[in-house]
BAFI-482550 format. One record per residue (C-alpha): x, y, z; chain. Coordinates in nm, 2 decimals, decimal comma. Each point is the difference from the previous one (the first is absolute). Layout:
<nodes>
NODE       px       py       pz   ch
NODE        X        Y        Z    A
...
</nodes>
This chain:
<nodes>
NODE       px       py       pz   ch
NODE    14,25     6,53     7,95    A
NODE     0,06     0,28    -0,23    A
NODE    -0,08     0,04    -0,39    A
NODE     0,39     0,01    -0,06    A
NODE     0,02    -0,34     0,19    A
NODE    -0,26    -0,16    -0,23    A
NODE     0,19     0,10    -0,30    A
NODE     0,31    -0,10     0,08    A
NODE    -0,11    -0,33     0,08    A
NODE    -0,17    -0,01    -0,34    A
NODE     0,29     0,09    -0,16    A
NODE     0,20    -0,27     0,19    A
NODE    -0,24    -0,27    -0,12    A
NODE    -0,07     0,11    -0,34    A
NODE     0,32     0,12    -0,09    A
NODE     0,04     0,07    -0,39    A
NODE    -0,31    -0,26    -0,07    A
NODE    -0,25     0,30     0,06    A
NODE     0,03     0,35    -0,16    A
NODE    -0,15     0,33    -0,11    A
NODE    -0,02     0,05    -0,33    A
NODE    -0,04     0,35    -0,17    A
NODE    -0,15     0,00    -0,35    A
NODE     0,01     0,26    -0,23    A
NODE    -0,19     0,03    -0,34    A
NODE     0,23     0,08    -0,31    A
NODE    -0,20     0,04    -0,29    A
NODE    -0,20    -0,33     0,06    A
NODE     0,33    -0,20     0,13    A
NODE    -0,02    -0,07     0,37    A
NODE     0,37     0,10     0,18    A
NODE     0,05    -0,14     0,34    A
NODE     0,23     0,10     0,32    A
NODE     0,02    -0,26     0,25    A
NODE     0,11     0,02     0,36    A
NODE    -0,01    -0,28     0,23    A
NODE    -0,10    -0,03     0,40    A
NODE     0,36    -0,05     0,05    A
NODE     0,12     0,30    -0,19    A
NODE    -0,28     0,23     0,11    A
NODE     0,12    -0,09     0,36    A
NODE     0,36     0,07    -0,05    A
NODE    -0,10     0,34    -0,20    A
NODE    -0,22     0,09     0,31    A
NODE     0,28    -0,07     0,25    A
NODE     0,21     0,21    -0,17    A
NODE    -0,25     0,29    -0,04    A
NODE    -0,05    -0,03     0,38    A
NODE     0,37     0,00     0,09    A
NODE     0,02     0,31    -0,22    A
NODE    -0,30     0,17     0,16    A
NODE     0,12    -0,09     0,35    A
NODE     0,30     0,16    -0,09    A
NODE    -0,19     0,34    -0,04    A
NODE    -0,17    -0,06     0,32    A
NODE    -0,36    -0,02    -0,11    A
NODE    -0,12    -0,25     0,23    A
NODE    -0,37     0,12     0,08    A
NODE     0,03     0,28    -0,23    A
NODE    -0,24     0,01    -0,29    A
NODE     0,13    -0,02    -0,38    A
NODE    -0,23     0,07    -0,31    A
NODE     0,03    -0,25    -0,27    A
NODE    -0,06     0,16    -0,36    A
NODE     0,08    -0,29    -0,25    A
NODE    -0,13    -0,09    -0,32    A
NODE    -0,13    -0,36    -0,03    A
NODE     0,27    -0,25     0,04    A
NODE     0,20    -0,25     0,20    A
NODE     0,20     0,31     0,16    A
NODE    -0,30     0,11     0,21    A
NODE    -0,04    -0,33     0,16    A
NODE     0,38    -0,02     0,12    A
NODE     0,01     0,36     0,12    A
NODE    -0,35    -0,08     0,20    A
NODE     0,15    -0,30     0,12    A
NODE     0,32     0,19     0,09    A
NODE    -0,24     0,23     0,21    A
NODE    -0,14    -0,27     0,17    A
NODE     0,32    -0,16     0,10    A
NODE     0,14     0,30     0,14    A
NODE    -0,29     0,11     0,18    A
NODE    -0,07     0,29    -0,20    A
NODE    -0,37     0,12    -0,06    A
NODE    -0,06    -0,04    -0,39    A
NODE    -0,24     0,20    -0,17    A
NODE    -0,09    -0,10    -0,33    A
NODE    -0,13     0,28    -0,20    A
NODE    -0,08     0,06    -0,39    A
NODE     0,29     0,13    -0,19    A
NODE    -0,09     0,38    -0,07    A
NODE     0,10     0,08    -0,36    A
NODE    -0,21     0,29    -0,17    A
NODE    -0,31    -0,05     0,18    A
NODE    -0,05     0,29     0,19    A
NODE    -0,24    -0,20     0,30    A
NODE     0,27    -0,28     0,02    A
NODE     0,25     0,28     0,05    A
NODE    -0,19     0,18     0,28    A
NODE    -0,10    -0,37     0,16    A
NODE     0,38    -0,08    -0,01    A
NODE     0,10     0,33     0,20    A
NODE    -0,29    -0,02     0,21    A
NODE     0,12    -0,37     0,13    A
NODE     0,36     0,13     0,04    A
NODE    -0,11     0,28     0,24    A
NODE    -0,28    -0,21     0,17    A
NODE     0,25    -0,30     0,07    A
NODE     0,29     0,21     0,08    A
NODE     0,18    -0,18    -0,29    A
NODE     0,38     0,09    -0,05    A
NODE     0,09    -0,29    -0,26    A
NODE    -0,13    -0,06    -0,28    A
NODE     0,09    -0,31    -0,20    A
NODE    -0,05    -0,04    -0,39    A
NODE     0,19    -0,16    -0,29    A
NODE     0,26     0,14    -0,24    A
NODE    -0,24     0,07    -0,26    A
NODE    -0,23     0,24     0,19    A
NODE     0,27     0,13     0,26    A
NODE     0,11     0,32    -0,17    A
NODE    -0,37     0,10    -0,08    A
NODE    -0,11    -0,05     0,35    A
NODE     0,30     0,18     0,16    A
NODE    -0,07     0,30    -0,22    A
NODE    -0,37    -0,02     0,11    A
NODE     0,11     0,02     0,35    A
NODE     0,20     0,30    -0,08    A
NODE    -0,29     0,18    -0,14    A
NODE    -0,24    -0,06     0,28    A
NODE     0,31     0,11     0,25    A
NODE     0,03    -0,35     0,17    A
NODE     0,36    -0,07    -0,13    A
NODE     0,16     0,10     0,28    A
NODE    -0,19    -0,20     0,25    A
NODE    -0,08    -0,30    -0,23    A
NODE     0,28    -0,23    -0,21    A
NODE    -0,08    -0,18    -0,27    A
NODE     0,18    -0,32    -0,10    A
NODE     0,00    -0,28    -0,27    A
NODE     0,02    -0,32     0,17    A
NODE     0,10    -0,18    -0,31    A
NODE     0,28     0,24    -0,04    A
NODE     0,17    -0,05     0,35    A
NODE     0,29    -0,21     0,10    A
NODE    -0,16    -0,19     0,25    A
NODE     0,16    -0,19     0,27    A
NODE     0,03    -0,37     0,03    A
NODE    -0,31    -0,20     0,11    A
NODE     0,22    -0,11     0,28    A
NODE     0,04     0,33     0,13    A
NODE    -0,35     0,00     0,10    A
NODE    -0,11    -0,02     0,37    A
NODE    -0,32    -0,05     0,07    A
NODE    -0,17     0,27     0,22    A
NODE    -0,24    -0,08     0,31    A
NODE    -0,35    -0,08    -0,24    A
NODE    -0,30    -0,12     0,16    A
NODE    -0,35    -0,07    -0,05    A
NODE    -0,11     0,33     0,09    A
NODE     0,26     0,20    -0,19    A
NODE    -0,10     0,24    -0,25    A
NODE     0,07    -0,12    -0,36    A
NODE    -0,14     0,24    -0,22    A
NODE    -0,25     0,26    -0,05    A
NODE    -0,29     0,00    -0,28    A
NODE    -0,11     0,34    -0,09    A
NODE    -0,38    -0,05    -0,11    A
NODE    -0,07     0,14    -0,31    A
NODE    -0,28     0,27     0,09    A
NODE    -0,34    -0,12    -0,14    A
NODE    -0,15     0,18     0,28    A
NODE     0,27     0,21     0,18    A
NODE     0,35     0,12    -0,02    A
NODE     0,25    -0,31    -0,01    A
NODE     0,09    -0,12     0,35    A
NODE     0,29    -0,21     0,08    A
NODE    -0,12    -0,33     0,16    A
NODE     0,25    -0,18     0,25    A
NODE     0,06    -0,38    -0,11    A
NODE     0,18    -0,20     0,22    A
NODE     0,19    -0,37    -0,06    A
NODE    -0,27    -0,16     0,17    A
NODE    -0,27     0,16    -0,22    A
NODE     0,22    -0,12    -0,29    A
NODE    -0,01    -0,35     0,10    A
NODE    -0,33    -0,01     0,09    A
NODE    -0,15     0,10    -0,33    A
NODE     0,24    -0,16    -0,22    A
NODE    -0,12    -0,30     0,21    A
NODE    -0,36     0,06    -0,08    A
NODE     0,07     0,03    -0,36    A
NODE     0,18    -0,32    -0,02    A
NODE    -0,29    -0,18     0,19    A
NODE    -0,25     0,17    -0,26    A
NODE     0,20    -0,14    -0,30    A
NODE     0,01    -0,36     0,11    A
NODE     0,34     0,05     0,25    A
NODE     0,23    -0,13    -0,30    A
NODE     0,34    -0,12     0,06    A
NODE     0,09     0,12    -0,31    A
NODE    -0,19     0,18    -0,30    A
NODE     0,03     0,28    -0,27    A
NODE    -0,14     0,33     0,01    A
NODE    -0,04     0,25    -0,29    A
NODE    -0,05     0,39     0,05    A
NODE     0,07     0,38    -0,10    A
NODE    -0,16     0,15     0,29    A
NODE     0,19     0,32     0,13    A
NODE     0,24    -0,09     0,29    A
NODE    -0,07     0,33     0,19    A
NODE    -0,40    -0,11     0,05    A
NODE    -0,10    -0,23     0,24    A
NODE    -0,11    -0,28    -0,18    A
NODE     0,30     0,01    -0,23    A
NODE     0,25    -0,01     0,26    A
NODE    -0,20    -0,26     0,26    A
NODE    -0,20    -0,19    -0,26    A
NODE     0,27    -0,02    -0,28    A
NODE     0,35     0,08     0,10    A
NODE     0,05    -0,12     0,33    A
NODE    -0,21    -0,34     0,02    A
NODE     0,19    -0,18    -0,22    A
NODE     0,28     0,00     0,23    A
NODE    -0,22    -0,05     0,30    A
NODE    -0,14    -0,31    -0,16    A
NODE     0,29    -0,10    -0,20    A
NODE    -0,09     0,01    -0,35    A
NODE     0,09     0,21    -0,36    A
NODE    -0,12     0,32    -0,09    A
NODE     0,02     0,12    -0,35    A
NODE    -0,12     0,37    -0,02    A
NODE    -0,04     0,29    -0,25    A
NODE    -0,02     0,37     0,04    A
NODE    -0,32     0,18     0,05    A
NODE     0,05     0,20    -0,33    A
NODE     0,10    -0,29    -0,20    A
NODE    -0,35    -0,17     0,11    A
NODE    -0,22     0,33    -0,08    A
NODE     0,19     0,02    -0,32    A
NODE    -0,06    -0,37    -0,10    A
NODE    -0,22    -0,18     0,22    A
NODE     0,04    -0,34    -0,20    A
NODE     0,33     0,00     0,17    A
NODE    -0,14    -0,09     0,33    A
NODE    -0,20    -0,31    -0,15    A
NODE     0,34    -0,09    -0,20    A
NODE     0,19    -0,03     0,35    A
NODE    -0,29    -0,20     0,15    A
NODE     0,03    -0,27    -0,30    A
NODE     0,37     0,02    -0,06    A
NODE     0,09    -0,06     0,38    A
NODE    -0,29    -0,20     0,11    A
NODE    -0,11     0,23     0,25    A
NODE    -0,25    -0,13     0,25    A
NODE    -0,09     0,34     0,15    A
NODE     0,00     0,38    -0,08    A
NODE    -0,14     0,28     0,22    A
NODE    -0,17     0,35    -0,17    A
NODE    -0,26     0,24     0,07    A
NODE    -0,33    -0,03    -0,19    A
NODE     0,09     0,27    -0,27    A
NODE     0,30    -0,19    -0,08    A
NODE    -0,21    -0,33    -0,12    A
NODE    -0,22     0,28    -0,19    A
NODE     0,27     0,12    -0,18    A
NODE     0,12    -0,33    -0,10    A
NODE    -0,32    -0,14    -0,12    A
NODE    -0,05     0,31    -0,18    A
NODE     0,32     0,03    -0,19    A
NODE     0,14    -0,34    -0,06    A
NODE    -0,06    -0,11    -0,38    A
NODE    -0,07    -0,32    -0,10    A
NODE     0,31    -0,03    -0,19    A
NODE     0,16     0,06     0,29    A
NODE    -0,19    -0,26     0,21    A
NODE     0,06    -0,28    -0,27    A
NODE     0,23    -0,24     0,15    A
NODE     0,00     0,08     0,35    A
NODE    -0,08    -0,26     0,29    A
NODE    -0,15     0,16     0,33    A
NODE    -0,12    -0,31     0,16    A
NODE     0,29    -0,05     0,25    A
NODE    -0,16     0,33     0,17    A
NODE    -0,17    -0,09     0,29    A
NODE    -0,02     0,30     0,22    A
NODE    -0,07     0,36    -0,14    A
NODE    -0,03     0,26     0,28    A
NODE    -0,22     0,28    -0,07    A
NODE    -0,02     0,30     0,25    A
NODE     0,12     0,33     0,10    A
NODE    -0,30     0,13    -0,13    A
NODE    -0,37    -0,09    -0,07    A
NODE    -0,02    -0,34    -0,19    A
NODE    -0,26     0,04    -0,28    A
NODE    -0,23    -0,30    -0,07    A
NODE     0,04     0,07    -0,38    A
NODE     0,40     0,02    -0,01    A
NODE    -0,03    -0,38     0,14    A
NODE    -0,23    -0,12    -0,29    A
NODE     0,18     0,20    -0,25    A
NODE     0,32    -0,17     0,09    A
NODE    -0,11    -0,33     0,00    A
NODE    -0,21     0,07    -0,30    A
NODE     0,33     0,16    -0,20    A
NODE     0,24    -0,25     0,11    A
NODE    -0,15    -0,30     0,11    A
NODE     0,08    -0,17    -0,31    A
NODE     0,35     0,06     0,07    A
NODE    -0,02    -0,18     0,31    A
NODE    -0,11     0,27     0,26    A
NODE    -0,22    -0,15     0,26    A
NODE    -0,29     0,15     0,21    A
NODE     0,12    -0,19     0,27    A
NODE     0,34     0,20    -0,01    A
NODE    -0,17     0,30     0,13    A
NODE     0,06     0,09     0,35    A
NODE    -0,13     0,37     0,09    A
NODE     0,14     0,14     0,31    A
NODE    -0,01     0,28     0,24    A
NODE     0,25     0,20     0,16    A
NODE     0,20     0,32     0,06    A
NODE     0,32     0,13     0,09    A
NODE    -0,11     0,06     0,36    A
NODE    -0,01    -0,39     0,02    A
NODE     0,32    -0,03    -0,17    A
NODE    -0,17    -0,14    -0,30    A
NODE    -0,27    -0,29     0,01    A
NODE    -0,28    -0,01     0,24    A
NODE    -0,23    -0,25    -0,17    A
NODE     0,03    -0,22    -0,31    A
NODE    -0,16    -0,26    -0,20    A
NODE     0,20    -0,33     0,08    A
NODE     0,16    -0,18    -0,31    A
NODE    -0,25    -0,19    -0,23    A
NODE    -0,32     0,12     0,14    A
NODE    -0,06     0,27    -0,25    A
NODE    -0,21     0,30     0,05    A
NODE    -0,33     0,05     0,17    A
NODE    -0,25     0,25    -0,17    A
NODE    -0,32     0,07     0,13    A
NODE    -0,28     0,21    -0,08    A
NODE    -0,16     0,24     0,30    A
NODE    -0,29     0,19     0,01    A
NODE     0,09     0,36    -0,08    A
NODE    -0,26     0,16     0,22    A
NODE     0,10    -0,20     0,33    A
NODE     0,39     0,10    -0,07    A
NODE    -0,13     0,34     0,01    A
NODE    -0,13    -0,07     0,37    A
NODE     0,35    -0,17     0,06    A
NODE    -0,16    -0,35    -0,02    A
NODE     0,14    -0,27    -0,20    A
NODE    -0,33    -0,18    -0,12    A
NODE     0,06    -0,26    -0,33    A
NODE    -0,19     0,07    -0,28    A
NODE    -0,08    -0,24    -0,35    A
NODE     0,19    -0,06    -0,26    A
NODE    -0,12     0,27    -0,20    A
NODE    -0,01     0,29     0,26    A
NODE     0,18     0,21     0,24    A
NODE     0,37     0,07     0,01    A
NODE     0,27    -0,22    -0,05    A
NODE     0,28    -0,04     0,25    A
NODE     0,32    -0,19    -0,01    A
NODE     0,09    -0,18     0,31    A
NODE     0,35     0,11     0,12    A
NODE     0,11    -0,33     0,18    A
NODE     0,05    -0,08     0,34    A
NODE     0,23     0,09     0,31    A
NODE     0,28    -0,23     0,01    A
NODE     0,08     0,05     0,34    A
NODE    -0,11     0,38     0,05    A
NODE    -0,29     0,09     0,15    A
NODE    -0,25     0,21    -0,16    A
NODE    -0,27     0,16     0,16    A
NODE    -0,27     0,22    -0,17    A
NODE    -0,09     0,28     0,24    A
NODE    -0,26     0,29     0,01    A
NODE     0,23     0,31    -0,07    A
NODE    -0,22     0,20     0,25    A
NODE    -0,09    -0,19     0,26    A
NODE     0,31    -0,25    -0,02    A
NODE    -0,26    -0,27     0,08    A
NODE     0,09    -0,34    -0,17    A
NODE    -0,23    -0,10    -0,28    A
NODE    -0,14    -0,35    -0,09    A
NODE     0,04    -0,18    -0,34    A
NODE    -0,16     0,17    -0,33    A
NODE     0,02     0,34     0,17    A
NODE     0,22     0,30    -0,20    A
NODE     0,22     0,18     0,25    A
NODE     0,36     0,10     0,05    A
NODE     0,27    -0,28    -0,03    A
NODE     0,24    -0,05     0,29    A
NODE     0,29    -0,20     0,02    A
NODE     0,26    -0,14     0,27    A
NODE     0,27    -0,24    -0,05    A
NODE     0,39    -0,03    -0,05    A
NODE    -0,01     0,18    -0,34    A
NODE    -0,15     0,32     0,13    A
NODE     0,30     0,26    -0,01    A
NODE     0,13     0,19     0,29    A
NODE    -0,14     0,32    -0,11    A
NODE     0,06     0,34    -0,19    A
NODE     0,32     0,14     0,03    A
NODE     0,00     0,30     0,19    A
NODE    -0,36     0,03     0,01    A
NODE    -0,14    -0,08     0,33    A
NODE    -0,37     0,14    -0,06    A
NODE    -0,03    -0,19    -0,31    A
NODE     0,14    -0,31     0,15    A
NODE    -0,24     0,01     0,28    A
NODE    -0,28     0,05    -0,23    A
NODE     0,06    -0,29    -0,23    A
NODE     0,21    -0,24     0,21    A
NODE    -0,14     0,01     0,35    A
NODE    -0,37    -0,06    -0,06    A
NODE    -0,22    -0,17     0,28    A
NODE    -0,35    -0,12    -0,02    A
NODE    -0,27     0,13     0,23    A
NODE     0,04    -0,30     0,21    A
NODE     0,41     0,10     0,05    A
NODE     0,14    -0,26    -0,24    A
NODE     0,27     0,10    -0,18    A
NODE     0,22     0,12    -0,11    A
NODE    -0,07     0,00    -0,40    A
NODE     0,10     0,13    -0,32    A
NODE    -0,31     0,21    -0,11    A
NODE     0,05    -0,05    -0,39    A
NODE    -0,23     0,28    -0,09    A
NODE    -0,16    -0,25    -0,26    A
NODE    -0,37    -0,10     0,04    A
NODE    -0,08    -0,36    -0,06    A
NODE    -0,23    -0,30     0,13    A
NODE     0,11    -0,35     0,06    A
NODE    -0,25    -0,27    -0,10    A
NODE     0,07    -0,37     0,01    A
NODE     0,34     0,05     0,12    A
NODE     0,09     0,20    -0,29    A
NODE     0,12     0,37    -0,01    A
NODE    -0,20     0,22    -0,25    A
NODE     0,16     0,37    -0,05    A
NODE    -0,30     0,28    -0,07    A
NODE     0,21     0,29    -0,01    A
NODE     0,21     0,29     0,24    A
NODE    -0,20     0,19     0,26    A
NODE     0,11     0,32    -0,11    A
NODE    -0,13    -0,07    -0,39    A
NODE    -0,34    -0,10     0,09    A
NODE    -0,26     0,22    -0,18    A
NODE    -0,33     0,09     0,19    A
NODE    -0,29     0,10    -0,19    A
NODE    -0,33     0,06     0,17    A
NODE     0,13    -0,22     0,29    A
NODE     0,11    -0,29    -0,24    A
NODE     0,38    -0,15     0,01    A
NODE     0,10    -0,03    -0,35    A
NODE     0,35    -0,18    -0,06    A
NODE     0,20     0,20    -0,27    A
NODE     0,17    -0,39    -0,11    A
NODE    -0,39    -0,07    -0,11    A
NODE    -0,04     0,30    -0,16    A
NODE     0,34     0,02    -0,21    A
NODE    -0,09    -0,38    -0,10    A
NODE    -0,33     0,06    -0,11    A
NODE     0,12     0,34    -0,21    A
NODE     0,30    -0,21    -0,16    A
NODE    -0,25    -0,24    -0,14    A
NODE    -0,19     0,24    -0,20    A
NODE     0,25     0,01    -0,29    A
NODE     0,34    -0,16    -0,11    A
NODE     0,16     0,33    -0,06    A
NODE    -0,01     0,07     0,40    A
NODE     0,30    -0,06     0,23    A
NODE     0,06     0,11     0,34    A
NODE    -0,27     0,17     0,21    A
NODE    -0,03     0,21     0,33    A
NODE    -0,34     0,02     0,17    A
NODE    -0,03     0,24     0,31    A
NODE    -0,26     0,24     0,16    A
NODE     0,05     0,39    -0,03    A
NODE    -0,24     0,20     0,24    A
NODE    -0,13     0,27    -0,22    A
NODE    -0,31     0,24     0,04    A
NODE    -0,32    -0,05    -0,17    A
NODE    -0,07     0,24    -0,25    A
NODE    -0,08     0,38     0,11    A
NODE     0,19    -0,08     0,36    A
NODE     0,32     0,03     0,11    A
NODE     0,09    -0,32     0,20    A
NODE     0,26    -0,12    -0,22    A
NODE     0,26     0,22     0,05    A
NODE     0,01     0,01     0,36    A
NODE     0,02    -0,38    -0,02    A
NODE     0,32     0,03    -0,22    A
NODE     0,13     0,24     0,29    A
NODE    -0,02    -0,30     0,23    A
NODE    -0,28     0,11     0,19    A
NODE    -0,32    -0,23     0,06    A
NODE    -0,23     0,00    -0,28    A
NODE    -0,34     0,17     0,06    A
NODE    -0,33    -0,14    -0,08    A
NODE    -0,01     0,14    -0,31    A
NODE     0,33    -0,15    -0,15    A
NODE     0,02    -0,40    -0,06    A
NODE     0,27    -0,22    -0,13    A
NODE    -0,01    -0,04    -0,35    A
NODE     0,13    -0,33    -0,17    A
NODE     0,29     0,04    -0,25    A
NODE     0,16    -0,22    -0,23    A
NODE     0,32     0,11    -0,14    A
NODE     0,05    -0,27    -0,30    A
NODE     0,30    -0,04    -0,21    A
NODE    -0,10    -0,05    -0,38    A
NODE     0,21    -0,11    -0,28    A
NODE    -0,12     0,24    -0,29    A
NODE     0,13    -0,24    -0,26    A
NODE    -0,21    -0,26     0,10    A
NODE    -0,32     0,14     0,01    A
NODE    -0,11    -0,14    -0,33    A
NODE    -0,24     0,28    -0,10    A
NODE    -0,15     0,04     0,33    A
NODE     0,05     0,38     0,12    A
NODE     0,12     0,12     0,31    A
NODE    -0,31     0,14     0,12    A
NODE    -0,21    -0,33    -0,11    A
NODE     0,26    -0,21     0,22    A
NODE    -0,08     0,21     0,30    A
NODE    -0,36    -0,04    -0,05    A
NODE     0,07    -0,37    -0,01    A
NODE     0,17     0,02     0,34    A
NODE    -0,25     0,17     0,17    A
NODE    -0,29    -0,24    -0,15    A
NODE     0,23    -0,29     0,11    A
NODE     0,06     0,14     0,36    A
NODE    -0,37     0,10     0,02    A
NODE    -0,10    -0,36    -0,09    A
NODE     0,19    -0,18     0,22    A
NODE     0,01     0,25     0,34    A
NODE    -0,31     0,21    -0,07    A
NODE     0,19     0,32    -0,05    A
NODE    -0,20     0,26    -0,21    A
NODE     0,25     0,30     0,04    A
NODE     0,37    -0,02     0,01    A
NODE     0,30     0,12    -0,19    A
NODE     0,21    -0,16    -0,23    A
NODE     0,33     0,14    -0,11    A
NODE     0,21    -0,16    -0,29    A
NODE     0,37     0,08     0,02    A
NODE     0,30    -0,12    -0,20    A
NODE     0,19    -0,32     0,03    A
NODE     0,20     0,03     0,34    A
NODE    -0,25     0,29     0,13    A
NODE    -0,07    -0,23     0,29    A
NODE     0,22     0,03     0,28    A
NODE     0,17    -0,33     0,10    A
NODE     0,25    -0,10     0,26    A
NODE     0,33    -0,19    -0,07    A
NODE    -0,21    -0,33     0,08    A
NODE    -0,28     0,10    -0,22    A
NODE    -0,24     0,08     0,26    A
NODE    -0,25     0,30    -0,13    A
NODE     0,08     0,34     0,17    A
NODE    -0,37     0,10     0,05    A
NODE     0,05     0,29     0,22    A
NODE     0,32     0,15    -0,25    A
NODE    -0,26    -0,05    -0,29    A
NODE    -0,24     0,20     0,20    A
NODE     0,23     0,27     0,08    A
NODE     0,13     0,02    -0,35    A
NODE    -0,35     0,04    -0,14    A
NODE    -0,12     0,25     0,21    A
NODE     0,32     0,21    -0,07    A
NODE    -0,07    -0,03    -0,37    A
NODE     0,32    -0,22    -0,06    A
NODE    -0,14    -0,30    -0,16    A
NODE     0,08    -0,08    -0,38    A
NODE    -0,41     0,02    -0,05    A
NODE    -0,12    -0,13    -0,37    A
NODE    -0,37     0,02     0,12    A
NODE    -0,19     0,06     0,31    A
NODE    -0,36    -0,02     0,10    A
NODE    -0,08     0,19     0,31    A
NODE    -0,31     0,01     0,25    A
NODE    -0,07     0,33     0,03    A
NODE     0,14     0,04     0,36    A
NODE     0,33    -0,13    -0,10    A
NODE     0,03     0,25    -0,30    A
NODE    -0,05     0,30     0,26    A
NODE     0,34    -0,15     0,17    A
NODE     0,17    -0,04    -0,31    A
NODE    -0,10     0,32    -0,15    A
NODE     0,26     0,15    -0,23    A
NODE     0,21    -0,34     0,01    A
NODE     0,12    -0,20    -0,29    A
NODE    -0,27    -0,24     0,07    A
NODE    -0,28     0,23     0,02    A
NODE     0,11     0,16    -0,34    A
NODE     0,00    -0,35    -0,15    A
NODE    -0,38    -0,04     0,14    A
NODE    -0,11     0,32    -0,16    A
NODE     0,17    -0,06    -0,31    A
NODE    -0,18    -0,31    -0,06    A
NODE    -0,33     0,12     0,15    A
NODE     0,02     0,30    -0,25    A
NODE     0,07    -0,31    -0,30    A
NODE    -0,32    -0,19     0,08    A
</nodes>
């Protein structure tokens, strides 16, 4: 069976009874554009017939659309015609988005860009500027005279047919095209459907970008797989007025929604009492929280802030997943609520999970259990499987695991062909660290992000969480290690040049922390940096570390909101961060000599 056959069966079963509704916020009034399943199927068949006439079968088409219904029908049209859809952010004025789109075009050998009429001229002009206009055609699907739906002839599409490519957001490396098949789509949508209670009907609400795996799989395609309605808005509308999300949940009596952790935090911080008045969130039974570390404080804040409006703690559904596994790997089942436990910090540093008392240790949120996928914890060095309560690399296998990376054989072997020391496999090696306890998966960080100080393994999420709690003016943080020389030595530069650090150098802990200066409330930046250092010294026993306060937006994030620690580290070392204040160890100050961070630190010390 293919995903196309599933969609067509649902369109026939539901017809005009189920629909997608795009919601726009026009000065507080909600304007709706509706597309029934039957209409989506007809539009997809027409688009597919047009694509077939262009001989696009098994070729990649780049989809650059704003939020809305046109992307959905274009994506389905690609699936219906056996064209490899490649969703991507619509590049406008952001140089990084333009570079990303150009890179995808070259990597996937794209010859056709699909968009809407409002953006077609802009994209065509950009293609001319980068010298791709002769090789790549840009077409607005909403301006075409499409063939009749009956002109579509279904090509041969099976479970192993490549459906689309999801380019990773690049938190640790250059973006790669993850190859997803129709079987992957069907399997993962079924995993999500079972996690939310296998409903025959229902209402979802969301605003996630369609080019991100959670937005595409978890929000946009799940309704037509399961047979429910979806009401969705644009990410820009949510960011500008987060109360819109809650208003939609209340107005449309949504049973489920999906979003990363930062979105729930943004909602709790920005929605006013006046906006909340009169809303009823009691219909929400499943609030998936994933795509980035789930913070215990976020779960509690949301319940405390919106509990009076009906938001239930049992609605929380922390999950874990990644594009290489289509989306969901583990999820919290409907109605169970989150599992938050404390673990001994010193034991975690030894890669052991030992439960701690109610007042001590590090709090971690369980990310649920697999539905049908196999999740193993494996020592990344010896490849020996580890038992419950041992921290290792998370290895995964099952029907949702992708075919591999587009035209990257070595990277595909490294990531998708993992075998244990006993020869069991193949597994997807996620690169994430975690452990299983009582069947629940806990994610502790990424292998490449672990900071090793004097033989101790420190997880950056724990440092970042503790730092943020130091003051309400603090926002996103990135914690990482920097190999720097001890005072009077020259070990640091060798490490920065890529050579192994010698005995005269060691890893210094650095926390780059966003600060909203208007919320400092009389506390100076220097005092705030000292407060962060004190909190981390108390919680983790770190007497020596560097704190760099930066302007809002100074900490790099991926399109899904994940912290880009490696990129933030590179910008710090290059002196390109928007530094407000820096408190640096002597070793790190030497590495940054002459840079903006060092200058700010020096100015602060002279004024003390």
